[in-house]
CHARMM-style PDB file with segment names, atoms N, HN, CA, C and O in Angstrom:
ATOM      1  N   MET     1       6.491 -18.666   5.102  1.00  0.00      PROA
ATOM      2  CA  MET     1       6.980 -17.394   5.469  1.00  0.00      PROA
ATOM      3  C   MET     1       6.221 -16.260   4.799  1.00  0.00      PROA
ATOM      4  O   MET     1       5.981 -15.213   5.399  1.00  0.00      PROA
ATOM      5  N   GLU     2       5.843 -16.492   3.526  1.00  0.00      PROA
ATOM      6  HN  GLU     2       6.039 -17.343   3.038  1.00  0.00      PROA
ATOM      7  CA  GLU     2       5.061 -15.477   2.816  1.00  0.00      PROA
ATOM      8  C   GLU     2       3.705 -15.183   3.573  1.00  0.00      PROA
ATOM      9  O   GLU     2       3.336 -14.027   3.777  1.00  0.00      PROA
ATOM     10  N   SER     3       3.029 -16.215   3.950  1.00  0.00      PROA
ATOM     11  HN  SER     3       3.329 -17.154   3.784  1.00  0.00      PROA
ATOM     12  CA  SER     3       1.754 -15.951   4.647  1.00  0.00      PROA
ATOM     13  C   SER     3       1.918 -15.292   5.966  1.00  0.00      PROA
ATOM     14  O   SER     3       1.081 -14.496   6.393  1.00  0.00      PROA
ATOM     15  N   ALA     4       3.011 -15.626   6.623  1.00  0.00      PROA
ATOM     16  HN  ALA     4       3.690 -16.273   6.276  1.00  0.00      PROA
ATOM     17  CA  ALA     4       3.249 -14.870   7.936  1.00  0.00      PROA
ATOM     18  C   ALA     4       3.443 -13.386   7.732  1.00  0.00      PROA
ATOM     19  O   ALA     4       2.891 -12.554   8.452  1.00  0.00      PROA
ATOM     20  N   ILE     5       4.272 -13.069   6.694  1.00  0.00      PROA
ATOM     21  HN  ILE     5       4.720 -13.745   6.109  1.00  0.00      PROA
ATOM     22  CA  ILE     5       4.497 -11.692   6.416  1.00  0.00      PROA
ATOM     23  C   ILE     5       3.218 -10.970   5.957  1.00  0.00      PROA
ATOM     24  O   ILE     5       2.971  -9.833   6.360  1.00  0.00      PROA
ATOM     25  N   LEU     6       2.415 -11.623   5.122  1.00  0.00      PROA
ATOM     26  HN  LEU     6       2.616 -12.547   4.795  1.00  0.00      PROA
ATOM     27  CA  LEU     6       1.187 -10.979   4.679  1.00  0.00      PROA
ATOM     28  C   LEU     6       0.198 -10.805   5.841  1.00  0.00      PROA
ATOM     29  O   LEU     6      -0.423  -9.752   5.980  1.00  0.00      PROA
ATOM     30  N   SER     7       0.061 -11.825   6.656  1.00  0.00      PROA
ATOM     31  HN  SER     7       0.565 -12.681   6.543  1.00  0.00      PROA
ATOM     32  CA  SER     7      -0.915 -11.723   7.769  1.00  0.00      PROA
ATOM     33  C   SER     7      -0.512 -10.668   8.790  1.00  0.00      PROA
ATOM     34  O   SER     7      -1.360  -9.945   9.314  1.00  0.00      PROA
ATOM     35  N   LEU     8       0.862 -10.579   9.087  1.00  0.00      PROA
ATOM     36  HN  LEU     8       1.550 -11.167   8.662  1.00  0.00      PROA
ATOM     37  CA  LEU     8       1.325  -9.601   9.979  1.00  0.00      PROA
ATOM     38  C   LEU     8       1.193  -8.134   9.458  1.00  0.00      PROA
ATOM     39  O   LEU     8       0.867  -7.197  10.186  1.00  0.00      PROA
ATOM     40  N   LEU     9       1.461  -8.031   8.204  1.00  0.00      PROA
ATOM     41  HN  LEU     9       1.726  -8.793   7.612  1.00  0.00      PROA
ATOM     42  CA  LEU     9       1.228  -6.692   7.547  1.00  0.00      PROA
ATOM     43  C   LEU     9      -0.244  -6.394   7.571  1.00  0.00      PROA
ATOM     44  O   LEU     9      -0.583  -5.233   7.801  1.00  0.00      PROA
ATOM     45  N   GLY    10      -1.161  -7.321   7.359  1.00  0.00      PROA
ATOM     46  HN  GLY    10      -0.885  -8.264   7.172  1.00  0.00      PROA
ATOM     47  CA  GLY    10      -2.578  -7.078   7.439  1.00  0.00      PROA
ATOM     48  C   GLY    10      -2.980  -6.681   8.821  1.00  0.00      PROA
ATOM     49  O   GLY    10      -3.790  -5.769   8.989  1.00  0.00      PROA
ATOM     50  N   GLY    11      -2.433  -7.346   9.836  1.00  0.00      PROA
ATOM     51  HN  GLY    11      -1.775  -8.086   9.700  1.00  0.00      PROA
ATOM     52  CA  GLY    11      -2.697  -6.947  11.194  1.00  0.00      PROA
ATOM     53  C   GLY    11      -2.244  -5.617  11.507  1.00  0.00      PROA
ATOM     54  O   GLY    11      -2.971  -4.855  12.144  1.00  0.00      PROA
ATOM     55  N   GLY    12      -1.041  -5.261  11.089  1.00  0.00      PROA
ATOM     56  HN  GLY    12      -0.450  -5.879  10.571  1.00  0.00      PROA
ATOM     57  CA  GLY    12      -0.487  -3.910  11.326  1.00  0.00      PROA
ATOM     58  C   GLY    12      -1.294  -2.856  10.626  1.00  0.00      PROA
ATOM     59  O   GLY    12      -1.486  -1.772  11.177  1.00  0.00      PROA
ATOM     60  N   LEU    13      -1.767  -3.120   9.453  1.00  0.00      PROA
ATOM     61  HN  LEU    13      -1.611  -4.000   9.005  1.00  0.00      PROA
ATOM     62  CA  LEU    13      -2.602  -2.191   8.692  1.00  0.00      PROA
ATOM     63  C   LEU    13      -3.978  -1.999   9.389  1.00  0.00      PROA
ATOM     64  O   LEU    13      -4.536  -0.902   9.381  1.00  0.00      PROA
ATOM     65  N   GLY    14      -4.509  -3.090   9.990  1.00  0.00      PROA
ATOM     66  HN  GLY    14      -4.056  -3.981   9.997  1.00  0.00      PROA
ATOM     67  CA  GLY    14      -5.714  -3.006  10.740  1.00  0.00      PROA
ATOM     68  C   GLY    14      -5.583  -2.159  11.961  1.00  0.00      PROA
ATOM     69  O   GLY    14      -6.465  -1.363  12.283  1.00  0.00      PROA
ATOM     70  N   ILE    15      -4.430  -2.337  12.673  1.00  0.00      PROA
ATOM     71  HN  ILE    15      -3.714  -2.984  12.411  1.00  0.00      PROA
ATOM     72  CA  ILE    15      -4.145  -1.465  13.876  1.00  0.00      PROA
ATOM     73  C   ILE    15      -4.031  -0.047  13.464  1.00  0.00      PROA
ATOM     74  O   ILE    15      -4.594   0.804  14.153  1.00  0.00      PROA
ATOM     75  N   ALA    16      -3.337   0.304  12.374  1.00  0.00      PROA
ATOM     76  HN  ALA    16      -2.880  -0.387  11.815  1.00  0.00      PROA
ATOM     77  CA  ALA    16      -3.200   1.608  11.891  1.00  0.00      PROA
ATOM     78  C   ALA    16      -4.523   2.245  11.539  1.00  0.00      PROA
ATOM     79  O   ALA    16      -4.774   3.402  11.875  1.00  0.00      PROA
ATOM     80  N   LEU    17      -5.340   1.517  10.888  1.00  0.00      PROA
ATOM     81  HN  LEU    17      -5.137   0.577  10.615  1.00  0.00      PROA
ATOM     82  CA  LEU    17      -6.701   2.018  10.468  1.00  0.00      PROA
ATOM     83  C   LEU    17      -7.562   2.235  11.724  1.00  0.00      PROA
ATOM     84  O   LEU    17      -8.328   3.195  11.807  1.00  0.00      PROA
ATOM     85  N   ALA    18      -7.419   1.322  12.696  1.00  0.00      PROA
ATOM     86  HN  ALA    18      -6.797   0.542  12.628  1.00  0.00      PROA
ATOM     87  CA  ALA    18      -8.193   1.493  13.951  1.00  0.00      PROA
ATOM     88  C   ALA    18      -7.736   2.708  14.682  1.00  0.00      PROA
ATOM     89  O   ALA    18      -8.559   3.469  15.192  1.00  0.00      PROA
ATOM     90  N   SER    19      -6.471   2.914  14.749  1.00  0.00      PROA
ATOM     91  HN  SER    19      -5.803   2.296  14.334  1.00  0.00      PROA
ATOM     92  CA  SER    19      -5.949   4.146  15.441  1.00  0.00      PROA
ATOM     93  C   SER    19      -6.453   5.387  14.757  1.00  0.00      PROA
ATOM     94  O   SER    19      -6.943   6.292  15.432  1.00  0.00      PROA
ATOM     95  N   GLY    20      -6.356   5.474  13.434  1.00  0.00      PROA
ATOM     96  HN  GLY    20      -5.958   4.739  12.886  1.00  0.00      PROA
ATOM     97  CA  GLY    20      -6.878   6.612  12.736  1.00  0.00      PROA
ATOM     98  C   GLY    20      -8.360   6.830  12.937  1.00  0.00      PROA
ATOM     99  O   GLY    20      -8.784   7.964  13.160  1.00  0.00      PROA
ATOM    100  N   ALA    21      -9.150   5.801  12.866  1.00  0.00      PROA
ATOM    101  HN  ALA    21      -8.806   4.880  12.684  1.00  0.00      PROA
ATOM    102  CA  ALA    21     -10.587   5.834  13.055  1.00  0.00      PROA
ATOM    103  C   ALA    21     -10.885   6.307  14.516  1.00  0.00      PROA
ATOM    104  O   ALA    21     -11.788   7.115  14.732  1.00  0.00      PROA
ATOM    105  N   LEU    22     -10.155   5.817  15.455  1.00  0.00      PROA
ATOM    106  HN  LEU    22      -9.422   5.160  15.279  1.00  0.00      PROA
ATOM    107  CA  LEU    22     -10.354   6.236  16.819  1.00  0.00      PROA
ATOM    108  C   LEU    22     -10.076   7.747  17.036  1.00  0.00      PROA
ATOM    109  O   LEU    22     -10.764   8.448  17.777  1.00  0.00      PROA
ATOM    110  N   GLN    23      -9.008   8.189  16.326  1.00  0.00      PROA
ATOM    111  HN  GLN    23      -8.449   7.619  15.724  1.00  0.00      PROA
ATOM    112  CA  GLN    23      -8.705   9.653  16.389  1.00  0.00      PROA
ATOM    113  C   GLN    23      -9.825  10.458  15.835  1.00  0.00      PROA
ATOM    114  O   GLN    23     -10.198  11.484  16.404  1.00  0.00      PROA
ATOM    115  N   GLY    24     -10.392  10.003  14.697  1.00  0.00      PROA
ATOM    116  HN  GLY    24     -10.088   9.170  14.235  1.00  0.00      PROA
ATOM    117  CA  GLY    24     -11.537  10.644  14.041  1.00  0.00      PROA
ATOM    118  C   GLY    24     -12.786  10.734  14.968  1.00  0.00      PROA
ATOM    119  O   GLY    24     -13.451  11.757  15.137  1.00  0.00      PROA
ATOM    120  N   ILE    25     -13.011   9.535  15.539  1.00  0.00      PROA
ATOM    121  HN  ILE    25     -12.471   8.704  15.402  1.00  0.00      PROA
ATOM    122  CA  ILE    25     -14.204   9.425  16.487  1.00  0.00      PROA
ATOM    123  C   ILE    25     -14.036  10.373  17.643  1.00  0.00      PROA
ATOM    124  O   ILE    25     -14.982  11.054  18.037  1.00  0.00      PROA
ATOM    125  N   ARG    26     -12.837  10.424  18.191  1.00  0.00      PROA
ATOM    126  HN  ARG    26     -12.068   9.871  17.870  1.00  0.00      PROA
ATOM    127  CA  ARG    26     -12.528  11.326  19.329  1.00  0.00      PROA
ATOM    128  C   ARG    26     -12.778  12.822  18.937  1.00  0.00      PROA
ATOM    129  O   ARG    26     -13.349  13.624  19.675  1.00  0.00      PROA
ATOM    130  N   THR    27     -12.287  13.106  17.697  1.00  0.00      PROA
ATOM    131  HN  THR    27     -11.822  12.454  17.098  1.00  0.00      PROA
ATOM    132  CA  THR    27     -12.423  14.514  17.253  1.00  0.00      PROA
ATOM    133  C   THR    27     -13.878  14.873  16.904  1.00  0.00      PROA
ATOM    134  O   THR    27     -14.375  15.928  17.298  1.00  0.00      PROA
ATOM    135  N   LEU    28     -14.525  14.021  16.191  1.00  0.00      PROA
ATOM    136  HN  LEU    28     -14.122  13.164  15.871  1.00  0.00      PROA
ATOM    137  CA  LEU    28     -15.929  14.345  15.761  1.00  0.00      PROA
ATOM    138  C   LEU    28     -16.990  13.824  16.735  1.00  0.00      PROA
ATOM    139  O   LEU    28     -18.173  14.110  16.556  1.00  0.00      PROA
ATOM    140  N   GLY    29     -16.615  13.110  17.701  1.00  0.00      PROA
ATOM    141  HN  GLY    29     -15.653  12.878  17.846  1.00  0.00      PROA
ATOM    142  CA  GLY    29     -17.602  12.532  18.622  1.00  0.00      PROA
ATOM    143  C   GLY    29     -18.362  13.525  19.418  1.00  0.00      PROA
ATOM    144  O   GLY    29     -17.857  14.625  19.644  1.00  0.00      PROA
ATOM    145  N   SER    30     -19.545  13.214  19.861  1.00  0.00      PROA
ATOM    146  HN  SER    30     -19.955  12.321  19.677  1.00  0.00      PROA
ATOM    147  CA  SER    30     -20.412  14.052  20.628  1.00  0.00      PROA
ATOM    148  C   SER    30     -19.809  14.214  22.001  1.00  0.00      PROA
ATOM    149  O   SER    30     -19.170  13.313  22.544  1.00  0.00      PROA
ATOM    150  N   THR    31     -20.036  15.398  22.544  1.00  0.00      PROA
ATOM    151  HN  THR    31     -20.555  16.130  22.103  1.00  0.00      PROA
ATOM    152  CA  THR    31     -19.592  15.626  23.903  1.00  0.00      PROA
ATOM    153  C   THR    31     -20.503  15.014  24.919  1.00  0.00      PROA
ATOM    154  O   THR    31     -20.190  15.038  26.110  1.00  0.00      PROA
ATOM    155  N   ASN    32     -21.617  14.465  24.504  1.00  0.00      PROA
ATOM    156  HN  ASN    32     -21.871  14.445  23.537  1.00  0.00      PROA
ATOM    157  CA  ASN    32     -22.556  13.826  25.371  1.00  0.00      PROA
ATOM    158  C   ASN    32     -22.145  12.392  25.739  1.00  0.00      PROA
ATOM    159  O   ASN    32     -22.633  11.814  26.711  1.00  0.00      PROA
ATOM    160  N   VAL    33     -21.210  11.827  24.912  1.00  0.00      PROA
ATOM    161  HN  VAL    33     -20.813  12.296  24.123  1.00  0.00      PROA
ATOM    162  CA  VAL    33     -20.756  10.507  25.229  1.00  0.00      PROA
ATOM    163  C   VAL    33     -19.701  10.482  26.253  1.00  0.00      PROA
ATOM    164  O   VAL    33     -18.628  11.042  26.032  1.00  0.00      PROA
ATOM    165  N   PRO    34     -19.946   9.836  27.417  1.00  0.00      PROA
ATOM    166  CA  PRO    34     -18.980   9.931  28.513  1.00  0.00      PROA
ATOM    167  C   PRO    34     -17.652   9.253  28.132  1.00  0.00      PROA
ATOM    168  O   PRO    34     -17.667   8.192  27.508  1.00  0.00      PROA
ATOM    169  N   PHE    35     -16.536   9.833  28.488  1.00  0.00      PROA
ATOM    170  HN  PHE    35     -16.524  10.695  28.995  1.00  0.00      PROA
ATOM    171  CA  PHE    35     -15.219   9.328  28.378  1.00  0.00      PROA
ATOM    172  C   PHE    35     -14.817   9.065  26.863  1.00  0.00      PROA
ATOM    173  O   PHE    35     -13.946   8.239  26.590  1.00  0.00      PROA
ATOM    174  N   ILE    36     -15.408   9.714  26.000  1.00  0.00      PROA
ATOM    175  HN  ILE    36     -16.116  10.385  26.222  1.00  0.00      PROA
ATOM    176  CA  ILE    36     -15.028   9.564  24.526  1.00  0.00      PROA
ATOM    177  C   ILE    36     -13.636  10.020  24.265  1.00  0.00      PROA
ATOM    178  O   ILE    36     -12.933   9.437  23.439  1.00  0.00      PROA
ATOM    179  N   ARG    37     -13.193  11.109  24.985  1.00  0.00      PROA
ATOM    180  HN  ARG    37     -13.764  11.583  25.655  1.00  0.00      PROA
ATOM    181  CA  ARG    37     -11.869  11.618  24.748  1.00  0.00      PROA
ATOM    182  C   ARG    37     -10.754  10.729  25.315  1.00  0.00      PROA
ATOM    183  O   ARG    37      -9.596  10.840  24.915  1.00  0.00      PROA
ATOM    184  N   GLU    38     -11.132   9.823  26.277  1.00  0.00      PROA
ATOM    185  HN  GLU    38     -12.073   9.732  26.602  1.00  0.00      PROA
ATOM    186  CA  GLU    38     -10.111   8.973  26.883  1.00  0.00      PROA
ATOM    187  C   GLU    38     -10.064   7.544  26.208  1.00  0.00      PROA
ATOM    188  O   GLU    38      -9.347   6.658  26.674  1.00  0.00      PROA
ATOM    189  N   ALA    39     -10.823   7.363  25.138  1.00  0.00      PROA
ATOM    190  HN  ALA    39     -11.405   8.082  24.760  1.00  0.00      PROA
ATOM    191  CA  ALA    39     -10.818   6.047  24.491  1.00  0.00      PROA
ATOM    192  C   ALA    39      -9.466   5.810  23.799  1.00  0.00      PROA
ATOM    193  O   ALA    39      -8.943   6.675  23.097  1.00  0.00      PROA
ATOM    194  N   THR    40      -8.932   4.626  24.022  1.00  0.00      PROA
ATOM    195  HN  THR    40      -9.356   3.923  24.592  1.00  0.00      PROA
ATOM    196  CA  THR    40      -7.634   4.225  23.431  1.00  0.00      PROA
ATOM    197  C   THR    40      -7.626   2.808  22.969  1.00  0.00      PROA
ATOM    198  O   THR    40      -8.544   2.056  23.296  1.00  0.00      PROA
ATOM    199  N   ILE    41      -6.649   2.412  22.236  1.00  0.00      PROA
ATOM    200  HN  ILE    41      -5.903   3.023  21.970  1.00  0.00      PROA
ATOM    201  CA  ILE    41      -6.436   1.000  21.796  1.00  0.00      PROA
ATOM    202  C   ILE    41      -5.451   0.489  22.865  1.00  0.00      PROA
ATOM    203  O   ILE    41      -4.312   0.949  22.933  1.00  0.00      PROA
ATOM    204  N   ASP    42      -5.900  -0.463  23.696  1.00  0.00      PROA
ATOM    205  HN  ASP    42      -6.826  -0.837  23.641  1.00  0.00      PROA
ATOM    206  CA  ASP    42      -5.099  -0.912  24.794  1.00  0.00      PROA
ATOM    207  C   ASP    42      -4.265  -2.137  24.377  1.00  0.00      PROA
ATOM    208  O   ASP    42      -4.376  -2.642  23.259  1.00  0.00      PROA
ATOM    209  N   GLY    43      -3.470  -2.568  25.272  1.00  0.00      PROA
ATOM    210  HN  GLY    43      -3.379  -2.158  26.180  1.00  0.00      PROA
ATOM    211  CA  GLY    43      -2.534  -3.698  25.004  1.00  0.00      PROA
ATOM    212  C   GLY    43      -3.193  -4.999  24.728  1.00  0.00      PROA
ATOM    213  O   GLY    43      -2.659  -5.812  23.974  1.00  0.00      PROA
ATOM    214  N   SER    44      -4.373  -5.237  25.328  1.00  0.00      PROA
ATOM    215  HN  SER    44      -4.806  -4.576  25.941  1.00  0.00      PROA
ATOM    216  CA  SER    44      -5.043  -6.506  25.064  1.00  0.00      PROA
ATOM    217  C   SER    44      -5.641  -6.502  23.657  1.00  0.00      PROA
ATOM    218  O   SER    44      -5.749  -7.567  23.050  1.00  0.00      PROA
ATOM    219  N   ALA    45      -6.031  -5.353  23.120  1.00  0.00      PROA
ATOM    220  HN  ALA    45      -5.943  -4.488  23.614  1.00  0.00      PROA
ATOM    221  CA  ALA    45      -6.462  -5.288  21.745  1.00  0.00      PROA
ATOM    222  C   ALA    45      -5.288  -5.553  20.786  1.00  0.00      PROA
ATOM    223  O   ALA    45      -5.448  -6.265  19.794  1.00  0.00      PROA
ATOM    224  N   LEU    46      -4.159  -5.003  21.071  1.00  0.00      PROA
ATOM    225  HN  LEU    46      -4.030  -4.425  21.876  1.00  0.00      PROA
ATOM    226  CA  LEU    46      -2.922  -5.222  20.285  1.00  0.00      PROA
ATOM    227  C   LEU    46      -2.520  -6.688  20.324  1.00  0.00      PROA
ATOM    228  O   LEU    46      -2.215  -7.271  19.284  1.00  0.00      PROA
ATOM    229  N   ALA    47      -2.514  -7.308  21.536  1.00  0.00      PROA
ATOM    230  HN  ALA    47      -2.762  -6.835  22.381  1.00  0.00      PROA
ATOM    231  CA  ALA    47      -2.099  -8.692  21.687  1.00  0.00      PROA
ATOM    232  C   ALA    47      -3.102  -9.603  20.920  1.00  0.00      PROA
ATOM    233  O   ALA    47      -2.688 -10.571  20.282  1.00  0.00      PROA
ATOM    234  N   PHE    48      -4.431  -9.286  20.988  1.00  0.00      PROA
ATOM    235  HN  PHE    48      -4.767  -8.499  21.506  1.00  0.00      PROA
ATOM    236  CA  PHE    48      -5.404 -10.063  20.214  1.00  0.00      PROA
ATOM    237  C   PHE    48      -5.110 -10.013  18.767  1.00  0.00      PROA
ATOM    238  O   PHE    48      -5.088 -11.045  18.096  1.00  0.00      PROA
ATOM    239  N   THR    49      -4.879  -8.817  18.254  1.00  0.00      PROA
ATOM    240  HN  THR    49      -4.897  -7.979  18.799  1.00  0.00      PROA
ATOM    241  CA  THR    49      -4.643  -8.599  16.815  1.00  0.00      PROA
ATOM    242  C   THR    49      -3.423  -9.357  16.384  1.00  0.00      PROA
ATOM    243  O   THR    49      -3.468 -10.032  15.355  1.00  0.00      PROA
ATOM    244  N   CYS    50      -2.347  -9.286  17.104  1.00  0.00      PROA
ATOM    245  HN  CYS    50      -2.310  -8.738  17.940  1.00  0.00      PROA
ATOM    246  CA  CYS    50      -1.106  -9.973  16.763  1.00  0.00      PROA
ATOM    247  C   CYS    50      -1.313 -11.520  16.851  1.00  0.00      PROA
ATOM    248  O   CYS    50      -0.860 -12.265  15.981  1.00  0.00      PROA
ATOM    249  N   GLY    51      -1.977 -11.954  17.875  1.00  0.00      PROA
ATOM    250  HN  GLY    51      -2.345 -11.349  18.581  1.00  0.00      PROA
ATOM    251  CA  GLY    51      -2.243 -13.428  18.029  1.00  0.00      PROA
ATOM    252  C   GLY    51      -3.133 -13.903  16.821  1.00  0.00      PROA
ATOM    253  O   GLY    51      -2.863 -14.949  16.231  1.00  0.00      PROA
ATOM    254  N   LEU    52      -4.164 -13.140  16.479  1.00  0.00      PROA
ATOM    255  HN  LEU    52      -4.384 -12.290  16.958  1.00  0.00      PROA
ATOM    256  CA  LEU    52      -5.011 -13.565  15.419  1.00  0.00      PROA
ATOM    257  C   LEU    52      -4.263 -13.541  14.109  1.00  0.00      PROA
ATOM    258  O   LEU    52      -4.509 -14.408  13.271  1.00  0.00      PROA
ATOM    259  N   SER    53      -3.376 -12.612  13.883  1.00  0.00      PROA
ATOM    260  HN  SER    53      -3.176 -11.908  14.565  1.00  0.00      PROA
ATOM    261  CA  SER    53      -2.554 -12.599  12.674  1.00  0.00      PROA
ATOM    262  C   SER    53      -1.638 -13.821  12.574  1.00  0.00      PROA
ATOM    263  O   SER    53      -1.492 -14.437  11.519  1.00  0.00      PROA
ATOM    264  N   LEU    54      -1.037 -14.140  13.704  1.00  0.00      PROA
ATOM    265  HN  LEU    54      -1.155 -13.639  14.561  1.00  0.00      PROA
ATOM    266  CA  LEU    54      -0.182 -15.313  13.731  1.00  0.00      PROA
ATOM    267  C   LEU    54      -0.990 -16.639  13.501  1.00  0.00      PROA
ATOM    268  O   LEU    54      -0.540 -17.540  12.794  1.00  0.00      PROA
ATOM    269  N   LEU    55      -2.157 -16.711  14.110  1.00  0.00      PROA
ATOM    270  HN  LEU    55      -2.522 -15.978  14.684  1.00  0.00      PROA
ATOM    271  CA  LEU    55      -3.025 -17.893  13.925  1.00  0.00      PROA
ATOM    272  C   LEU    55      -3.473 -17.970  12.446  1.00  0.00      PROA
ATOM    273  O   LEU    55      -3.555 -19.061  11.880  1.00  0.00      PROA
ATOM    274  N   THR    56      -3.755 -16.834  11.840  1.00  0.00      PROA
ATOM    275  HN  THR    56      -3.688 -15.948  12.300  1.00  0.00      PROA
ATOM    276  CA  THR    56      -4.153 -16.812  10.455  1.00  0.00      PROA
ATOM    277  C   THR    56      -2.998 -17.331   9.540  1.00  0.00      PROA
ATOM    278  O   THR    56      -3.217 -18.094   8.600  1.00  0.00      PROA
ATOM    279  N   ALA    57      -1.806 -16.889   9.858  1.00  0.00      PROA
ATOM    280  HN  ALA    57      -1.629 -16.269  10.622  1.00  0.00      PROA
ATOM    281  CA  ALA    57      -0.651 -17.306   9.051  1.00  0.00      PROA
ATOM    282  C   ALA    57      -0.404 -18.857   9.249  1.00  0.00      PROA
ATOM    283  O   ALA    57      -0.012 -19.543   8.305  1.00  0.00      PROA
ATOM    284  N   LEU    58      -0.628 -19.357  10.425  1.00  0.00      PROA
ATOM    285  HN  LEU    58      -0.947 -18.800  11.192  1.00  0.00      PROA
ATOM    286  CA  LEU    58      -0.418 -20.773  10.628  1.00  0.00      PROA
ATOM    287  C   LEU    58      -1.480 -21.590   9.921  1.00  0.00      PROA
ATOM    288  O   LEU    58      -1.155 -22.627   9.344  1.00  0.00      PROA
ATOM    289  N   VAL    59      -2.753 -21.162   9.940  1.00  0.00      PROA
ATOM    290  HN  VAL    59      -3.017 -20.319  10.409  1.00  0.00      PROA
ATOM    291  CA  VAL    59      -3.848 -21.931   9.268  1.00  0.00      PROA
ATOM    292  C   VAL    59      -3.638 -21.894   7.756  1.00  0.00      PROA
ATOM    293  O   VAL    59      -3.749 -22.916   7.078  1.00  0.00      PROA
ATOM    294  N   VAL    60      -3.330 -20.694   7.233  1.00  0.00      PROA
ATOM    295  HN  VAL    60      -3.240 -19.864   7.784  1.00  0.00      PROA
ATOM    296  CA  VAL    60      -3.151 -20.553   5.806  1.00  0.00      PROA
ATOM    297  C   VAL    60      -1.941 -21.336   5.309  1.00  0.00      PROA
ATOM    298  O   VAL    60      -1.983 -21.895   4.213  1.00  0.00      PROA
ATOM    299  N   SER    61      -0.888 -21.388   6.072  1.00  0.00      PROA
ATOM    300  HN  SER    61      -0.854 -20.934   6.963  1.00  0.00      PROA
ATOM    301  CA  SER    61       0.275 -22.139   5.689  1.00  0.00      PROA
ATOM    302  C   SER    61       0.082 -23.644   5.770  1.00  0.00      PROA
ATOM    303  O   SER    61       0.604 -24.381   4.934  1.00  0.00      PROA
ATOM    304  N   LEU    62      -0.654 -24.102   6.754  1.00  0.00      PROA
ATOM    305  HN  LEU    62      -1.078 -23.503   7.433  1.00  0.00      PROA
ATOM    306  CA  LEU    62      -0.863 -25.525   6.953  1.00  0.00      PROA
ATOM    307  C   LEU    62      -2.024 -26.142   6.104  1.00  0.00      PROA
ATOM    308  O   LEU    62      -2.067 -27.352   5.885  1.00  0.00      PROA
ATOM    309  N   ALA    63      -2.945 -25.286   5.643  1.00  0.00      PROA
ATOM    310  HN  ALA    63      -2.911 -24.303   5.821  1.00  0.00      PROA
ATOM    311  CA  ALA    63      -4.067 -25.811   4.923  1.00  0.00      PROA
ATOM    312  C   ALA    63      -3.641 -26.551   3.668  1.00  0.00      PROA
ATOM    313  O   ALA    63      -4.212 -27.613   3.422  1.00  0.00      PROA
ATOM    314  N   PRO    64      -2.716 -26.113   2.864  1.00  0.00      PROA
ATOM    315  CA  PRO    64      -2.367 -26.902   1.673  1.00  0.00      PROA
ATOM    316  C   PRO    64      -1.607 -28.236   1.999  1.00  0.00      PROA
ATOM    317  O   PRO    64      -1.710 -29.239   1.292  1.00  0.00      PROA
ATOM    318  N   ALA    65      -0.841 -28.164   3.120  1.00  0.00      PROA
ATOM    319  HN  ALA    65      -0.757 -27.350   3.694  1.00  0.00      PROA
ATOM    320  CA  ALA    65      -0.131 -29.390   3.511  1.00  0.00      PROA
ATOM    321  C   ALA    65      -1.097 -30.487   4.046  1.00  0.00      PROA
ATOM    322  O   ALA    65      -0.819 -31.679   3.916  1.00  0.00      PROA
ATOM    323  N   LEU    66      -2.200 -30.072   4.629  1.00  0.00      PROA
ATOM    324  HN  LEU    66      -2.426 -29.104   4.734  1.00  0.00      PROA
ATOM    325  CA  LEU    66      -3.098 -31.020   5.277  1.00  0.00      PROA
ATOM    326  C   LEU    66      -4.246 -31.490   4.245  1.00  0.00      PROA
ATOM    327  O   LEU    66      -5.107 -32.306   4.577  1.00  0.00      PROA
ATOM    328  N   ARG    67      -4.188 -30.956   3.078  1.00  0.00      PROA
ATOM    329  HN  ARG    67      -3.489 -30.294   2.808  1.00  0.00      PROA
ATOM    330  CA  ARG    67      -5.179 -31.238   2.123  1.00  0.00      PROA
ATOM    331  C   ARG    67      -5.117 -32.726   1.682  1.00  0.00      PROA
ATOM    332  O   ARG    67      -4.051 -33.246   1.353  1.00  0.00      PROA
ATOM    333  N   TRP    68      -6.252 -33.365   1.687  1.00  0.00      PROA
ATOM    334  HN  TRP    68      -7.118 -32.943   1.954  1.00  0.00      PROA
ATOM    335  CA  TRP    68      -6.311 -34.826   1.312  1.00  0.00      PROA
ATOM    336  C   TRP    68      -6.693 -34.946  -0.130  1.00  0.00      PROA
ATOM    337  O   TRP    68      -7.668 -34.335  -0.568  1.00  0.00      PROA
ATOM    338  N   GLU    69      -5.962 -35.706  -0.867  1.00  0.00      PROA
ATOM    339  HN  GLU    69      -5.171 -36.203  -0.511  1.00  0.00      PROA
ATOM    340  CA  GLU    69      -6.299 -35.994  -2.229  1.00  0.00      PROA
ATOM    341  C   GLU    69      -6.330 -37.450  -2.501  1.00  0.00      PROA
ATOM    342  OT1 GLU    69      -6.605 -37.862  -3.628  1.00  0.00      PROA
TER     343      GLU     69
END
């Protein structure tokens, strides 16, 4: 459970940082770049991040249990 909470918090922090960075890029971006103002974080990026966070939690949780000694 601890690894699930940590990985999901990490994924949420990554999404928050990406959103802030995207806002900065849109503000400071060149007007020569087409569609820079319409750039967003879409649902597939969010789903990928959540899925990767859950996969990370699973691998980190199971790694000690599967360790051979």
